[in-house]
C-alpha positions as CSV (number, residue, x, y, z in Angstrom):
1,M,-46.5,18.8,5.8
2,K,-46.2,22.3,7.2
3,M,-43.4,24.5,8.6
4,V,-44.5,26.6,11.5
5,Q,-42.4,29.6,12.2
6,A,-43.2,31.5,15.5
7,V,-41.6,34.7,16.6
8,I,-42.1,35.1,20.4
9,K,-40.8,37.0,23.4
10,H,-37.7,35.6,25.2
11,T,-39.7,35.4,28.4
12,R,-42.2,32.9,26.9
13,L,-39.7,30.4,25.5
14,D,-39.9,28.0,28.5
15,A,-43.7,28.0,28.5
16,V,-43.8,27.4,24.7
17,Q,-41.2,24.6,24.9
18,K,-43.2,22.8,27.7
19,A,-46.4,23.2,25.7
20,L,-44.8,21.6,22.6
21,M,-43.3,18.8,24.6
22,A,-46.7,18.1,26.2
23,I,-48.2,17.5,22.7
24,D,-45.2,15.3,21.7
25,V,-43.4,17.7,19.5
26,H,-39.7,16.9,19.6
27,G,-38.1,18.7,16.7
28,V,-37.7,22.5,17.2
29,T,-35.1,24.9,15.7
30,L,-34.4,28.1,17.7
31,T,-32.9,31.3,16.4
32,E,-32.3,34.5,18.3
33,A,-33.6,37.3,16.3
34,K,-34.3,41.1,16.4
35,G,-37.2,42.9,15.0
36,F,-40.1,45.3,15.4
37,G,-43.7,45.5,14.5
38,R,-46.4,47.6,16.1
39,Q,-44.3,47.7,19.2
40,K,-41.8,49.9,17.3
41,G,-39.0,49.7,20.0
42,H,-38.3,51.9,23.0
43,T,-35.8,54.3,24.4
44,E,-33.1,53.5,27.0
45,V,-30.5,55.5,28.9
46,Y,-26.9,54.3,29.0
47,R,-24.3,56.3,30.8
48,G,-26.5,59.3,30.8
49,V,-27.2,59.2,27.1
50,E,-30.7,58.4,25.8
51,Y,-30.9,56.3,22.7
52,E,-33.6,54.5,20.8
53,V,-33.7,50.7,20.6
54,R,-35.6,50.0,17.3
55,F,-35.0,46.3,17.0
56,L,-36.1,44.3,20.0
57,P,-34.8,40.9,20.9
58,K,-37.1,38.0,19.9
59,I,-36.9,34.2,19.6
60,K,-37.8,32.5,16.3
61,L,-38.9,28.9,16.5
62,E,-39.2,26.6,13.5
63,I,-41.2,23.4,13.7
64,A,-41.9,20.9,10.9
65,T,-45.2,19.1,11.5
66,P,-47.6,16.7,9.7
67,D,-50.8,18.4,8.4
68,E,-52.9,16.5,10.9
69,K,-51.0,17.9,13.9
70,L,-50.9,21.5,12.6
71,E,-53.8,22.9,14.6
72,E,-52.6,21.3,17.8
73,V,-49.1,22.9,17.4
74,L,-50.6,26.3,16.6
75,A,-52.9,26.2,19.6
76,A,-50.0,25.2,21.9
77,I,-47.8,28.0,20.7
78,Q,-50.5,30.6,20.8
79,T,-51.7,29.7,24.3
80,A,-48.2,29.5,25.8
81,A,-46.8,32.6,24.1
82,R,-49.7,34.9,24.8
83,T,-49.2,37.6,27.5
84,G,-51.9,39.9,26.2
85,E,-49.5,42.7,25.7
86,I,-48.2,44.3,22.5
87,G,-45.2,42.4,21.1
88,D,-46.4,38.9,21.8
89,G,-45.3,37.8,18.4
90,K,-46.5,36.1,15.2
91,I,-46.9,32.6,13.8
92,F,-46.4,31.9,10.1
93,V,-47.3,28.6,8.4
94,Y,-45.6,27.4,5.2
95,E,-46.1,24.4,3.0
96,I,-43.2,21.9,2.9
97,S,-42.8,19.9,-0.3
98,D,-40.4,17.3,1.0
99,V,-38.2,16.4,4.0
100,I,-35.2,14.1,3.9
101,R,-33.4,12.8,7.0
102,I,-29.7,12.8,6.0
103,R,-28.6,9.9,8.3
104,T,-31.2,7.4,7.0
105,G,-32.5,8.8,3.8
106,E,-36.1,8.7,5.0
107,R,-38.4,11.1,3.2
108,G,-41.7,12.8,4.0
109,K,-43.5,12.4,7.3
110,E,-41.2,9.7,8.5
111,A,-38.2,12.1,8.3
112,I,-39.8,14.7,10.6
């Protein structure tokens, strides 16, 4: 089992959600996050004062998936989140050693 963590632009959330639903992924955790990478932020003017915004708003998605569905999940996220511009985001993949559904006690793939 794998944990897929994707950091994407806010504007791409609906497209990514639709792409995941199209491949029958039902469990997604969403966190609003702030960060920077090569994009490094930008400057804004508020009430006549210019200031630098270093941490940009992003969305962090977490999806637990069986190994055999991993490539399909990665392709769906990558295709739906890509704008071709700097700041499109990143996808991280982690190994999951176990999953337990609290309500039923199911473990492993059945608990996802």
